[in-house]
mmCIF file as gemmi writes it, N, C-alpha and C atoms, coordinates in Angstrom:
data_model
loop_
_atom_site.group_PDB
_atom_site.id
_atom_site.type_symbol
_atom_site.label_atom_id
_atom_site.label_alt_id
_atom_site.label_comp_id
_atom_site.label_asym_id
_atom_site.label_entity_id
_atom_site.label_seq_id
_atom_site.pdbx_PDB_ins_code
_atom_site.Cartn_x
_atom_site.Cartn_y
_atom_site.Cartn_z
_atom_site.occupancy
_atom_site.B_iso_or_equiv
_atom_site.pdbx_formal_charge
_atom_site.auth_seq_id
_atom_site.auth_asym_id
_atom_site.pdbx_PDB_model_num
ATOM 1 N N . UNK Axp A 1 ? 0.965 -1.138 -0.011 1 0 ? 1 A 1
ATOM 2 C CA . UNK Axp A 1 ? -0.052 -0.01 0.072 1 0 ? 1 A 1
ATOM 3 C C . UNK Axp A 1 ? 1.031 1.345 0.036 1 0 ? 1 A 1
ATOM 4 N N . UNK Axp A 2 ? 0.603 2.174 -0.774 1 0 ? 2 A 1
ATOM 5 C CA . UNK Axp A 2 ? 1.34 3.476 -0.794 1 0 ? 2 A 1
ATOM 6 C C . UNK Axp A 2 ? 1.108 4.286 0.555 1 0 ? 2 A 1
ATOM 7 N N . UNK Axp A 3 ? 1.821 5.313 0.605 1 0 ? 3 A 1
ATOM 8 C CA . UNK Axp A 3 ? 1.781 6.167 1.652 1 0 ? 3 A 1
ATOM 9 C C . UNK Axp A 3 ? 2.908 6.349 2.702 1 0 ? 3 A 1
ATOM 10 N N . UNK Axp A 4 ? 2.851 7.189 3.536 1 0 ? 4 A 1
ATOM 11 C CA . UNK Axp A 4 ? 3.951 7.486 4.596 1 0 ? 4 A 1
ATOM 12 C C . UNK Axp A 4 ? 3.736 6.746 5.852 1 0 ? 4 A 1
ATOM 13 N N . UNK Axp A 5 ? 4.718 5.924 6.288 1 0 ? 5 A 1
ATOM 14 C CA . UNK Axp A 5 ? 4.46 5.129 7.438 1 0 ? 5 A 1
ATOM 15 C C . UNK Axp A 5 ? 4.53 6.166 8.747 1 0 ? 5 A 1
ATOM 16 N N . UNK Axp A 6 ? 3.441 5.716 9.601 1 0 ? 6 A 1
ATOM 17 C CA . UNK Axp A 6 ? 3.145 6.449 10.747 1 0 ? 6 A 1
ATOM 18 C C . UNK Axp A 6 ? 2.791 5.635 11.937 1 0 ? 6 A 1
ATOM 19 N N . UNK Axp A 7 ? 2.933 6.258 13.034 1 0 ? 7 A 1
ATOM 20 C CA . UNK Axp A 7 ? 2.171 5.688 14.355 1 0 ? 7 A 1
ATOM 21 C C . UNK Axp A 7 ? 1.283 6.969 14.746 1 0 ? 7 A 1
ATOM 22 N N . UNK Axp A 8 ? -0.093 6.651 14.814 1 0 ? 8 A 1
ATOM 23 C CA . UNK Axp A 8 ? -0.934 7.809 15.13 1 0 ? 8 A 1
ATOM 24 C C . UNK Axp A 8 ? -1.787 7.248 16.386 1 0 ? 8 A 1
ATOM 25 N N . UNK Axp A 9 ? -2.039 8.402 17.195 1 0 ? 9 A 1
ATOM 26 C CA . UNK Axp A 9 ? -2.788 8.04 18.411 1 0 ? 9 A 1
ATOM 27 C C . UNK Axp A 9 ? -4.299 8.581 18.359 1 0 ? 9 A 1
ATOM 28 N N . UNK Axp A 10 ? -5.314 7.851 18.612 1 0 ? 10 A 1
ATOM 29 C CA . UNK Axp A 10 ? -6.634 8.393 18.598 1 0 ? 10 A 1
ATOM 30 C C . UNK Axp A 10 ? -7.575 7.277 18.795 1 0 ? 10 A 1
ATOM 31 N N . UNK Axp A 11 ? -8.606 7.247 17.875 1 0 ? 11 A 1
ATOM 32 C CA . UNK Axp A 11 ? -9.871 6.244 18.18 1 0 ? 11 A 1
ATOM 33 C C . UNK Axp A 11 ? -10.397 5.704 16.867 1 0 ? 11 A 1
ATOM 34 N N . UNK Axp A 12 ? -10.583 4.428 16.811 1 0 ? 12 A 1
ATOM 35 C CA . UNK Axp A 12 ? -11.271 3.785 15.55 1 0 ? 12 A 1
ATOM 36 C C . UNK Axp A 12 ? -12.674 3.872 16.029 1 0 ? 12 A 1
ATOM 37 N N . UNK Axp A 13 ? -13.599 4.407 15.009 1 0 ? 13 A 1
ATOM 38 C CA . UNK Axp A 13 ? -15.073 4.407 15.436 1 0 ? 13 A 1
ATOM 39 C C . UNK Axp A 13 ? -15.8 4.237 13.881 1 0 ? 13 A 1
ATOM 40 N N . UNK Axp A 14 ? -17.183 4.129 13.982 1 0 ? 14 A 1
ATOM 41 C CA . UNK Axp A 14 ? -17.931 3.849 12.762 1 0 ? 14 A 1
ATOM 42 C C . UNK Axp A 14 ? -17.974 5.404 12.116 1 0 ? 14 A 1
ATOM 43 N N . UNK Axp A 15 ? -18.222 5.278 10.738 1 0 ? 15 A 1
ATOM 44 C CA . UNK Axp A 15 ? -18.258 6.477 10.017 1 0 ? 15 A 1
ATOM 45 C C . UNK Axp A 15 ? -19.75 6.981 10.186 1 0 ? 15 A 1
ATOM 46 N N . UNK Axp A 16 ? -20.638 6.015 10.172 1 0 ? 16 A 1
ATOM 47 C CA . UNK Axp A 16 ? -22.094 6.39 9.988 1 0 ? 16 A 1
ATOM 48 C C . UNK Axp A 16 ? -22.463 7.419 11.135 1 0 ? 16 A 1
ATOM 49 N N . UNK Axp A 17 ? -22.088 7.125 12.38 1 0 ? 17 A 1
ATOM 50 C CA . UNK Axp A 17 ? -22.463 7.802 13.554 1 0 ? 17 A 1
ATOM 51 C C . UNK Axp A 17 ? -21.439 9.115 13.694 1 0 ? 17 A 1
ATOM 52 N N . UNK Axp A 18 ? -20.329 8.841 13.388 1 0 ? 18 A 1
ATOM 53 C CA . UNK Axp A 18 ? -19.291 9.997 13.443 1 0 ? 18 A 1
ATOM 54 C C . UNK Axp A 18 ? -19.687 10.989 12.54 1 0 ? 18 A 1
ATOM 55 N N . UNK Axp A 19 ? -19.926 10.828 11.183 1 0 ? 19 A 1
ATOM 56 C CA . UNK Axp A 19 ? -20.1 11.772 10.5 1 0 ? 19 A 1
ATOM 57 C C . UNK Axp A 19 ? -21.727 12.314 10.466 1 0 ? 19 A 1
ATOM 58 N N . UNK Axp A 20 ? -22.454 11.376 10.822 1 0 ? 20 A 1
ATOM 59 C CA . UNK Axp A 20 ? -23.982 11.687 10.845 1 0 ? 20 A 1
ATOM 60 C C . UNK Axp A 20 ? -24.411 12.583 12.128 1 0 ? 20 A 1
ATOM 61 N N . UNK Axp A 21 ? -23.82 12.166 13.21 1 0 ? 21 A 1
ATOM 62 C CA . UNK Axp A 21 ? -24.122 12.84 14.562 1 0 ? 21 A 1
ATOM 63 C C . UNK Axp A 21 ? -22.942 13.237 15.271 1 0 ? 21 A 1
ATOM 64 N N . UNK Axp A 22 ? -21.901 12.896 14.853 1 0 ? 22 A 1
ATOM 65 C CA . UNK Axp A 22 ? -20.563 13.329 15.737 1 0 ? 22 A 1
ATOM 66 C C . UNK Axp A 22 ? -20.427 12.508 16.948 1 0 ? 22 A 1
ATOM 67 N N . UNK Axp A 23 ? -21.049 11.264 17.023 1 0 ? 23 A 1
ATOM 68 C CA . UNK Axp A 23 ? -20.932 10.388 18.06 1 0 ? 23 A 1
ATOM 69 C C . UNK Axp A 23 ? -19.66 9.443 17.978 1 0 ? 23 A 1
ATOM 70 N N . UNK Axp A 24 ? -18.933 9.311 19.194 1 0 ? 24 A 1
ATOM 71 C CA . UNK Axp A 24 ? -17.918 8.414 19.232 1 0 ? 24 A 1
ATOM 72 C C . UNK Axp A 24 ? -17.427 8.362 20.692 1 0 ? 24 A 1
ATOM 73 N N . UNK Axp A 25 ? -16.398 7.738 21.096 1 0 ? 25 A 1
ATOM 74 C CA . UNK Axp A 25 ? -15.694 7.549 22.333 1 0 ? 25 A 1
ATOM 75 C C . UNK Axp A 25 ? -16.438 6.55 23.076 1 0 ? 25 A 1
ATOM 76 N N . UNK Axp A 26 ? -16.056 6.346 24.349 1 0 ? 26 A 1
ATOM 77 C CA . UNK Axp A 26 ? -16.584 5.189 25.237 1 0 ? 26 A 1
ATOM 78 C C . UNK Axp A 26 ? -18.179 5.123 25.222 1 0 ? 26 A 1
ATOM 79 N N . UNK Axp A 27 ? -18.96 6.173 25.297 1 0 ? 27 A 1
ATOM 80 C CA . UNK Axp A 27 ? -20.261 6.144 25.347 1 0 ? 27 A 1
ATOM 81 C C . UNK Axp A 27 ? -20.981 5.408 24.117 1 0 ? 27 A 1
ATOM 82 N N . UNK Axp A 28 ? -20.108 5.545 23.161 1 0 ? 28 A 1
ATOM 83 C CA . UNK Axp A 28 ? -20.578 5.175 21.757 1 0 ? 28 A 1
ATOM 84 C C . UNK Axp A 28 ? -20.035 3.752 21.234 1 0 ? 28 A 1
ATOM 85 N N . UNK Axp A 29 ? -19.078 3.28 22.115 1 0 ? 29 A 1
ATOM 86 C CA . UNK Axp A 29 ? -18.218 2.005 21.666 1 0 ? 29 A 1
ATOM 87 C C . UNK Axp A 29 ? -19.187 0.776 21.341 1 0 ? 29 A 1
ATOM 88 N N . UNK Axp A 30 ? -20.18 0.597 21.975 1 0 ? 30 A 1
ATOM 89 C CA . UNK Axp A 30 ? -21.052 -0.754 21.727 1 0 ? 30 A 1
ATOM 90 C C . UNK Axp A 30 ? -21.719 -0.389 20.387 1 0 ? 30 A 1
ATOM 91 N N . UNK Axp A 31 ? -22.285 0.634 20.209 1 0 ? 31 A 1
ATOM 92 C CA . UNK Axp A 31 ? -22.943 0.981 18.661 1 0 ? 31 A 1
ATOM 93 C C . UNK Axp A 31 ? -21.907 0.981 17.666 1 0 ? 31 A 1
ATOM 94 N N . UNK Axp A 32 ? -20.649 1.461 18.003 1 0 ? 32 A 1
ATOM 95 C CA . UNK Axp A 32 ? -19.604 1.561 16.896 1 0 ? 32 A 1
ATOM 96 C C . UNK Axp A 32 ? -19.269 0.055 16.447 1 0 ? 32 A 1
ATOM 97 N N . UNK Axp A 33 ? -19.252 -0.793 17.468 1 0 ? 33 A 1
ATOM 98 C CA . UNK Axp A 33 ? -18.742 -2.258 17.128 1 0 ? 33 A 1
ATOM 99 C C . UNK Axp A 33 ? -19.997 -2.997 16.574 1 0 ? 33 A 1
ATOM 100 N N . UNK Axp A 34 ? -21.238 -2.645 16.89 1 0 ? 34 A 1
ATOM 101 C CA . UNK Axp A 34 ? -22.28 -3.216 16.129 1 0 ? 34 A 1
ATOM 102 C C . UNK Axp A 34 ? -22.31 -2.813 14.652 1 0 ? 34 A 1
ATOM 103 N N . UNK Axp A 35 ? -22.042 -1.455 14.4 1 0 ? 35 A 1
ATOM 104 C CA . UNK Axp A 35 ? -21.927 -0.917 12.927 1 0 ? 35 A 1
ATOM 105 C C . UNK Axp A 35 ? -20.842 -1.664 12.234 1 0 ? 35 A 1
ATOM 106 N N . UNK Axp A 36 ? -19.695 -1.747 12.912 1 0 ? 36 A 1
ATOM 107 C CA . UNK Axp A 36 ? -18.486 -2.444 12.308 1 0 ? 36 A 1
ATOM 108 C C . UNK Axp A 36 ? -18.806 -3.792 11.971 1 0 ? 36 A 1
ATOM 109 N N . UNK Axp A 37 ? -19.38 -4.64 12.688 1 0 ? 37 A 1
ATOM 110 C CA . UNK Axp A 37 ? -19.789 -5.913 12.498 1 0 ? 37 A 1
ATOM 111 C C . UNK Axp A 37 ? -20.825 -6.188 11.44 1 0 ? 37 A 1
ATOM 112 N N . UNK Axp A 38 ? -21.535 -5.106 11.201 1 0 ? 38 A 1
ATOM 113 C CA . UNK Axp A 38 ? -22.553 -5.157 10.205 1 0 ? 38 A 1
ATOM 114 C C . UNK Axp A 38 ? -21.928 -4.77 8.693 1 0 ? 38 A 1
ATOM 115 N N . UNK Axp A 39 ? -20.704 -4.357 8.879 1 0 ? 39 A 1
ATOM 116 C CA . UNK Axp A 39 ? -19.873 -4.106 7.679 1 0 ? 39 A 1
ATOM 117 C C . UNK Axp A 39 ? -19.908 -2.549 7.436 1 0 ? 39 A 1
ATOM 118 N N . UNK Axp A 40 ? -20.234 -1.747 8.21 1 0 ? 40 A 1
ATOM 119 C CA . UNK Axp A 40 ? -20.077 -0.336 8.14 1 0 ? 40 A 1
ATOM 120 C C . UNK Axp A 40 ? -18.723 0.192 8.095 1 0 ? 40 A 1
ATOM 121 N N . UNK Axp A 41 ? -18.495 1.229 7.305 1 0 ? 41 A 1
ATOM 122 C CA . UNK Axp A 41 ? -17.094 1.763 7.272 1 0 ? 41 A 1
ATOM 123 C C . UNK Axp A 41 ? -16.562 2.348 8.675 1 0 ? 41 A 1
ATOM 124 N N . UNK Axp A 42 ? -15.2 2.252 8.736 1 0 ? 42 A 1
ATOM 125 C CA . UNK Axp A 42 ? -14.66 2.822 9.896 1 0 ? 42 A 1
ATOM 126 C C . UNK Axp A 42 ? -13.793 4.027 9.628 1 0 ? 42 A 1
ATOM 127 N N . UNK Axp A 43 ? -13.697 4.965 10.672 1 0 ? 43 A 1
ATOM 128 C CA . UNK Axp A 43 ? -12.763 6.156 10.438 1 0 ? 43 A 1
ATOM 129 C C . UNK Axp A 43 ? -11.883 6.106 11.692 1 0 ? 43 A 1
ATOM 130 N N . UNK Axp A 44 ? -10.723 6.578 11.627 1 0 ? 44 A 1
ATOM 131 C CA . UNK Axp A 44 ? -9.776 6.886 12.724 1 0 ? 44 A 1
ATOM 132 C C . UNK Axp A 44 ? -9.821 8.373 12.958 1 0 ? 44 A 1
ATOM 133 N N . UNK Axp A 45 ? -10.056 8.841 14.242 1 0 ? 45 A 1
ATOM 134 C CA . UNK Axp A 45 ? -10.304 10.066 14.685 1 0 ? 45 A 1
ATOM 135 C C . UNK Axp A 45 ? -8.924 10.33 15.619 1 0 ? 45 A 1
ATOM 136 N N . UNK Axp A 46 ? -8.093 11.371 15.022 1 0 ? 46 A 1
ATOM 137 C CA . UNK Axp A 46 ? -6.877 11.708 15.801 1 0 ? 46 A 1
ATOM 138 C C . UNK Axp A 46 ? -7.088 12.355 17.169 1 0 ? 46 A 1
ATOM 139 N N . UNK Axp A 47 ? -6.366 11.929 18.267 1 0 ? 47 A 1
ATOM 140 C CA . UNK Axp A 47 ? -6.411 12.669 19.466 1 0 ? 47 A 1
ATOM 141 C C . UNK Axp A 47 ? -6.247 14.233 19.319 1 0 ? 47 A 1
ATOM 142 N N . UNK Axp A 48 ? -5.312 14.585 18.414 1 0 ? 48 A 1
ATOM 143 C CA . UNK Axp A 48 ? -4.987 15.972 18.502 1 0 ? 48 A 1
ATOM 144 C C . UNK Axp A 48 ? -5.861 16.712 17.37 1 0 ? 48 A 1
ATOM 145 N N . UNK Axp A 49 ? -6.896 16.306 17.105 1 0 ? 49 A 1
ATOM 146 C CA . UNK Axp A 49 ? -7.879 17.037 16.123 1 0 ? 49 A 1
ATOM 147 C C . UNK Axp A 49 ? -7.298 16.855 14.772 1 0 ? 49 A 1
ATOM 148 N N . UNK Axp A 50 ? -7.853 17.563 13.768 1 0 ? 50 A 1
ATOM 149 C CA . UNK Axp A 50 ? -7.422 17.439 12.469 1 0 ? 50 A 1
ATOM 150 C C . UNK Axp A 50 ? -8.443 16.502 11.731 1 0 ? 50 A 1
ATOM 151 N N . UNK Axp A 51 ? -8.248 16.277 10.41 1 0 ? 51 A 1
ATOM 152 C CA . UNK Axp A 51 ? -9.059 15.536 9.576 1 0 ? 51 A 1
ATOM 153 C C . UNK Axp A 51 ? -9.247 14.004 10.272 1 0 ? 51 A 1
ATOM 154 N N . UNK Axp A 52 ? -10.479 13.329 10.233 1 0 ? 52 A 1
ATOM 155 C CA . UNK Axp A 52 ? -10.548 11.878 10.308 1 0 ? 52 A 1
ATOM 156 C C . UNK Axp A 52 ? -9.996 11.254 9.223 1 0 ? 52 A 1
ATOM 157 N N . UNK Axp A 53 ? -9.675 9.997 9.353 1 0 ? 53 A 1
ATOM 158 C CA . UNK Axp A 53 ? -9.225 9.175 8.169 1 0 ? 53 A 1
ATOM 159 C C . UNK Axp A 53 ? -10.059 8.058 8.097 1 0 ? 53 A 1
ATOM 160 N N . UNK Axp A 54 ? -10.326 7.656 6.707 1 0 ? 54 A 1
ATOM 161 C CA . UNK Axp A 54 ? -10.94 6.453 6.446 1 0 ? 54 A 1
ATOM 162 C C . UNK Axp A 54 ? -10.056 5.35 6.641 1 0 ? 54 A 1
ATOM 163 N N . UNK Axp A 55 ? -10.548 4.219 7.396 1 0 ? 55 A 1
ATOM 164 C CA . UNK Axp A 55 ? -9.568 3.228 7.764 1 0 ? 55 A 1
ATOM 165 C C . UNK Axp A 55 ? -9.807 2.098 6.722 1 0 ? 55 A 1
ATOM 166 N N . UNK Axp A 56 ? -8.494 1.697 6.346 1 0 ? 56 A 1
ATOM 167 C CA . UNK Axp A 56 ? -8.366 0.523 5.379 1 0 ? 56 A 1
ATOM 168 C C . UNK Axp A 56 ? -7.447 -0.588 5.956 1 0 ? 56 A 1
ATOM 169 N N . UNK Axp A 57 ? -7.591 -1.654 5.679 1 0 ? 57 A 1
ATOM 170 C CA . UNK Axp A 57 ? -6.498 -2.836 5.916 1 0 ? 57 A 1
ATOM 171 C C . UNK Axp A 57 ? -5.237 -2.57 5.045 1 0 ? 57 A 1
ATOM 172 N N . UNK Axp A 58 ? -4.152 -2.667 5.545 1 0 ? 58 A 1
ATOM 173 C CA . UNK Axp A 58 ? -2.995 -2.485 4.69 1 0 ? 58 A 1
ATOM 174 C C . UNK Axp A 58 ? -2.693 -3.292 3.716 1 0 ? 58 A 1
ATOM 175 N N . UNK Axp A 59 ? -3.39 -4.47 3.835 1 0 ? 59 A 1
ATOM 176 C CA . UNK Axp A 59 ? -3.295 -5.572 2.691 1 0 ? 59 A 1
ATOM 177 C C . UNK Axp A 59 ? -4.68 -5.898 2.204 1 0 ? 59 A 1
ATOM 178 N N . UNK Axp A 60 ? -4.895 -5.799 0.891 1 0 ? 60 A 1
ATOM 179 C CA . UNK Axp A 60 ? -6.251 -6.094 0.221 1 0 ? 60 A 1
ATOM 180 C C . UNK Axp A 60 ? -6.662 -7.589 0.641 1 0 ? 60 A 1
ATOM 181 N N . UNK Axp A 61 ? -7.906 -7.793 1.02 1 0 ? 61 A 1
ATOM 182 C CA . UNK Axp A 61 ? -8.404 -9.058 1.206 1 0 ? 61 A 1
ATOM 183 C C . UNK Axp A 61 ? -8.101 -9.51 2.518 1 0 ? 61 A 1
ATOM 184 N N . UNK Axp A 62 ? -7.436 -8.79 3.486 1 0 ? 62 A 1
ATOM 185 C CA . UNK Axp A 62 ? -7.071 -9.285 4.706 1 0 ? 62 A 1
ATOM 186 C C . UNK Axp A 62 ? -7.767 -8.163 5.801 1 0 ? 62 A 1
ATOM 187 N N . UNK Axp A 63 ? -8.656 -8.721 6.586 1 0 ? 63 A 1
ATOM 188 C CA . UNK Axp A 63 ? -9.367 -7.879 7.549 1 0 ? 63 A 1
ATOM 189 C C . UNK Axp A 63 ? -8.499 -7.247 8.567 1 0 ? 63 A 1
ATOM 190 N N . UNK Axp A 64 ? -8.903 -6.207 9.236 1 0 ? 64 A 1
ATOM 191 C CA . UNK Axp A 64 ? -8.13 -5.671 10.34 1 0 ? 64 A 1
ATOM 192 C C . UNK Axp A 64 ? -7.9 -6.672 11.514 1 0 ? 64 A 1
ATOM 193 N N . UNK Axp A 65 ? -6.77 -6.587 12.209 1 0 ? 65 A 1
ATOM 194 C CA . UNK Axp A 65 ? -6.543 -7.63 13.2 1 0 ? 65 A 1
ATOM 195 C C . UNK Axp A 65 ? -7.559 -7.429 14.292 1 0 ? 65 A 1
ATOM 196 N N . UNK Axp A 66 ? -7.892 -8.667 14.932 1 0 ? 66 A 1
ATOM 197 C CA . UNK Axp A 66 ? -8.713 -8.599 16.16 1 0 ? 66 A 1
ATOM 198 C C . UNK Axp A 66 ? -8.529 -7.695 17.11 1 0 ? 66 A 1
ATOM 199 N N . UNK Axp A 67 ? -7.192 -7.455 17.459 1 0 ? 67 A 1
ATOM 200 C CA . UNK Axp A 67 ? -6.811 -6.484 18.513 1 0 ? 67 A 1
ATOM 201 C C . UNK Axp A 67 ? -6.996 -5.186 18.171 1 0 ? 67 A 1
ATOM 202 N N . UNK Axp A 68 ? -7.088 -4.724 16.787 1 0 ? 68 A 1
ATOM 203 C CA . UNK Axp A 68 ? -7.566 -3.389 16.456 1 0 ? 68 A 1
ATOM 204 C C . UNK Axp A 68 ? -9.197 -3.35 16.575 1 0 ? 68 A 1
ATOM 205 N N . UNK Axp A 69 ? -9.716 -4.365 16.048 1 0 ? 69 A 1
ATOM 206 C CA . UNK Axp A 69 ? -11.355 -4.407 16.094 1 0 ? 69 A 1
ATOM 207 C C . UNK Axp A 69 ? -11.718 -4.404 17.551 1 0 ? 69 A 1
ATOM 208 N N . UNK Axp A 70 ? -11.156 -4.963 18.429 1 0 ? 70 A 1
ATOM 209 C CA . UNK Axp A 70 ? -11.464 -5.075 19.822 1 0 ? 70 A 1
ATOM 210 C C . UNK Axp A 70 ? -11.5 -3.746 20.552 1 0 ? 70 A 1
ATOM 211 N N . UNK Axp A 71 ? -10.764 -2.827 19.945 1 0 ? 71 A 1
ATOM 212 C CA . UNK Axp A 71 ? -10.59 -1.444 20.507 1 0 ? 71 A 1
ATOM 213 C C . UNK Axp A 71 ? -11.35 -0.371 19.88 1 0 ? 71 A 1
ATOM 214 N N . UNK Axp A 72 ? -12.36 -0.706 19.036 1 0 ? 72 A 1
ATOM 215 C CA . UNK Axp A 72 ? -13.386 0.303 18.432 1 0 ? 72 A 1
ATOM 216 C C . UNK Axp A 72 ? -13.862 1 19.586 1 0 ? 72 A 1
ATOM 217 N N . UNK Axp A 73 ? -13.85 2.126 19.413 1 0 ? 73 A 1
ATOM 218 C CA . UNK Axp A 73 ? -14.514 3.124 20.339 1 0 ? 73 A 1
ATOM 219 C C . UNK Axp A 73 ? -13.805 3.44 21.586 1 0 ? 73 A 1
ATOM 220 N N . UNK Axp A 74 ? -12.526 3.109 21.67 1 0 ? 74 A 1
ATOM 221 C CA . UNK Axp A 74 ? -11.715 3.325 22.779 1 0 ? 74 A 1
ATOM 222 C C . UNK Axp A 74 ? -10.593 4.477 22.378 1 0 ? 74 A 1
ATOM 223 N N . UNK Axp A 75 ? -10.727 5.644 22.902 1 0 ? 75 A 1
ATOM 224 C CA . UNK Axp A 75 ? -9.869 6.727 22.606 1 0 ? 75 A 1
ATOM 225 C C . UNK Axp A 75 ? -8.432 6.352 23.125 1 0 ? 75 A 1
ATOM 226 N N . UNK Axp A 76 ? -7.351 6.804 22.412 1 0 ? 76 A 1
ATOM 227 C CA . UNK Axp A 76 ? -6.045 6.789 23.007 1 0 ? 76 A 1
ATOM 228 C C . UNK Axp A 76 ? -5.319 5.615 22.487 1 0 ? 76 A 1
ATOM 229 N N . UNK Axp A 77 ? -5.763 4.903 21.598 1 0 ? 77 A 1
ATOM 230 C CA . UNK Axp A 77 ? -5.031 3.679 21.051 1 0 ? 77 A 1
ATOM 231 C C . UNK Axp A 77 ? -4.058 4.209 20.086 1 0 ? 77 A 1
ATOM 232 N N . UNK Axp A 78 ? -2.909 3.44 19.804 1 0 ? 78 A 1
ATOM 233 C CA . UNK Axp A 78 ? -1.903 3.938 18.809 1 0 ? 78 A 1
ATOM 234 C C . UNK Axp A 78 ? -1.774 2.804 17.787 1 0 ? 78 A 1
ATOM 235 N N . UNK Axp A 79 ? -1.946 3.204 16.634 1 0 ? 79 A 1
ATOM 236 C CA . UNK Axp A 79 ? -2.009 2.361 15.455 1 0 ? 79 A 1
ATOM 237 C C . UNK Axp A 79 ? -0.658 2.732 14.556 1 0 ? 79 A 1
ATOM 238 N N . UNK Axp A 80 ? -0.347 1.589 13.951 1 0 ? 80 A 1
ATOM 239 C CA . UNK Axp A 80 ? 0.898 1.675 13.021 1 0 ? 80 A 1
ATOM 240 C C . UNK Axp A 80 ? 0.123 1.426 11.69 1 0 ? 80 A 1
ATOM 241 N N . UNK Axp A 81 ? 0.725 2.176 10.697 1 0 ? 81 A 1
ATOM 242 C CA . UNK Axp A 81 ? 0.302 1.961 9.112 1 0 ? 81 A 1
ATOM 243 C C . UNK Axp A 81 ? 0.773 3.087 8.287 1 0 ? 81 A 1
ATOM 244 N N . UNK Axp A 82 ? 0.021 3.388 7.351 1 0 ? 82 A 1
ATOM 245 C CA . UNK Axp A 82 ? 0.378 4.247 6.164 1 0 ? 82 A 1
ATOM 246 C C . UNK Axp A 82 ? -0.712 5.236 6.044 1 0 ? 82 A 1
ATOM 247 N N . UNK Axp A 83 ? -0.474 6.612 5.917 1 0 ? 83 A 1
ATOM 248 C CA . UNK Axp A 83 ? -1.36 7.49 5.698 1 0 ? 83 A 1
ATOM 249 C C . UNK Axp A 83 ? -1.116 8.093 4.259 1 0 ? 83 A 1
ATOM 250 N N . UNK Axp A 84 ? -2.298 8.511 3.493 1 0 ? 84 A 1
ATOM 251 C CA . UNK Axp A 84 ? -2.154 9.133 2.167 1 0 ? 84 A 1
ATOM 252 C C . UNK Axp A 84 ? -3.424 9.698 1.869 1 0 ? 84 A 1
ATOM 253 N N . UNK Axp A 85 ? -3.509 10.532 0.843 1 0 ? 85 A 1
ATOM 254 C CA . UNK Axp A 85 ? -4.888 11.179 0.377 1 0 ? 85 A 1
ATOM 255 C C . UNK Axp A 85 ? -5.176 10.512 -0.987 1 0 ? 85 A 1
ATOM 256 N N . UNK Axp A 86 ? -6.363 10.235 -1.092 1 0 ? 86 A 1
ATOM 257 C CA . UNK Axp A 86 ? -6.953 9.527 -2.394 1 0 ? 86 A 1
ATOM 258 C C . UNK Axp A 86 ? -8.255 10.323 -2.822 1 0 ? 86 A 1
ATOM 259 N N . UNK Axp A 87 ? -8.167 11.029 -3.83 1 0 ? 87 A 1
ATOM 260 C CA . UNK Axp A 87 ? -9.273 11.757 -4.38 1 0 ? 87 A 1
ATOM 261 C C . UNK Axp A 87 ? -9.892 12.694 -3.308 1 0 ? 87 A 1
ATOM 262 N N . UNK Axp A 88 ? -9.168 13.244 -2.457 1 0 ? 88 A 1
ATOM 263 C CA . UNK Axp A 88 ? -9.434 14.302 -1.48 1 0 ? 88 A 1
ATOM 264 C C . UNK Axp A 88 ? -9.905 13.532 -0.082 1 0 ? 88 A 1
ATOM 265 N N . UNK Axp A 89 ? -9.641 12.286 0.058 1 0 ? 89 A 1
ATOM 266 C CA . UNK Axp A 89 ? -10.208 11.539 1.202 1 0 ? 89 A 1
ATOM 267 C C . UNK Axp A 89 ? -8.815 11.249 1.996 1 0 ? 89 A 1
ATOM 268 N N . UNK Axp A 90 ? -8.641 11.367 3.116 1 0 ? 90 A 1
ATOM 269 C CA . UNK Axp A 90 ? -7.622 11.035 3.968 1 0 ? 90 A 1
ATOM 270 C C . UNK Axp A 90 ? -7.786 9.636 4.486 1 0 ? 90 A 1
ATOM 271 N N . UNK Axp A 91 ? -6.805 8.886 4.125 1 0 ? 91 A 1
ATOM 272 C CA . UNK Axp A 91 ? -6.863 7.524 4.307 1 0 ? 91 A 1
ATOM 273 C C . UNK Axp A 91 ? -5.658 6.978 5.422 1 0 ? 91 A 1
ATOM 274 N N . UNK Axp A 92 ? -6.07 5.975 6.116 1 0 ? 92 A 1
ATOM 275 C CA . UNK Axp A 92 ? -5.104 5.371 7.012 1 0 ? 92 A 1
ATOM 276 C C . UNK Axp A 92 ? -5.174 3.857 6.786 1 0 ? 92 A 1
ATOM 277 N N . UNK Axp A 93 ? -4.11 3.291 6.288 1 0 ? 93 A 1
ATOM 278 C CA . UNK Axp A 93 ? -4.032 1.943 5.985 1 0 ? 93 A 1
ATOM 279 C C . UNK Axp A 93 ? -3.393 1.287 7.117 1 0 ? 93 A 1
ATOM 280 N N . UNK Axp A 94 ? -4.307 0.591 8.012 1 0 ? 94 A 1
ATOM 281 C CA . UNK Axp A 94 ? -3.74 0.057 9.37 1 0 ? 94 A 1
ATOM 282 C C . UNK Axp A 94 ? -2.915 -1.31 9.134 1 0 ? 94 A 1
ATOM 283 N N . UNK Axp A 95 ? -1.942 -1.265 9.799 1 0 ? 95 A 1
ATOM 284 C CA . UNK Axp A 95 ? -1.063 -2.64 9.817 1 0 ? 95 A 1
ATOM 285 C C . UNK Axp A 95 ? -1.248 -3.197 11.1 1 0 ? 95 A 1
ATOM 286 N N . UNK Axp A 96 ? -1.563 -2.588 12.126 1 0 ? 96 A 1
ATOM 287 C CA . UNK Axp A 96 ? -1.737 -3.048 13.559 1 0 ? 96 A 1
ATOM 288 C C . UNK Axp A 96 ? -1.665 -2.15 14.705 1 0 ? 96 A 1
ATOM 289 N N . UNK Axp A 97 ? -1.702 -2.567 15.838 1 0 ? 97 A 1
ATOM 290 C CA . UNK Axp A 97 ? -1.457 -1.85 17.107 1 0 ? 97 A 1
ATOM 291 C C . UNK Axp A 97 ? 0.09 -1.532 16.977 1 0 ? 97 A 1
ATOM 292 N N . UNK Axp A 98 ? 0.608 -0.268 17.408 1 0 ? 98 A 1
ATOM 293 C CA . UNK Axp A 98 ? 1.9 -0.05 17.452 1 0 ? 98 A 1
ATOM 294 C C . UNK Axp A 98 ? 2.332 -0.592 18.936 1 0 ? 98 A 1
ATOM 295 N N . UNK Axp A 99 ? 3.582 -1.032 18.807 1 0 ? 99 A 1
ATOM 296 C CA . UNK Axp A 99 ? 4.113 -1.695 20.021 1 0 ? 99 A 1
ATOM 297 C C . UNK Axp A 99 ? 4.728 -0.662 21.025 1 0 ? 99 A 1
């Protein structure tokens, strides 16, 4: 996957509620996990503000690791991956949790 390698701190949440009603974080974690399980798109919201990123797996055909999916809705996690822009969309291709 193209992009610049990074470790980023923030939260993975579902795109439906984040963009529709700006809901996320602990109070929304259960709903976010339900939306993700139903196949809804995920976004990464950086702790320090700025644009959210569309979340992709770093390898096509490979789902995000369970340790990342288990932390949906939990602020302050650190992910490693690559960031890039595609057609005006900020993208984070997630490789996994940073060590």
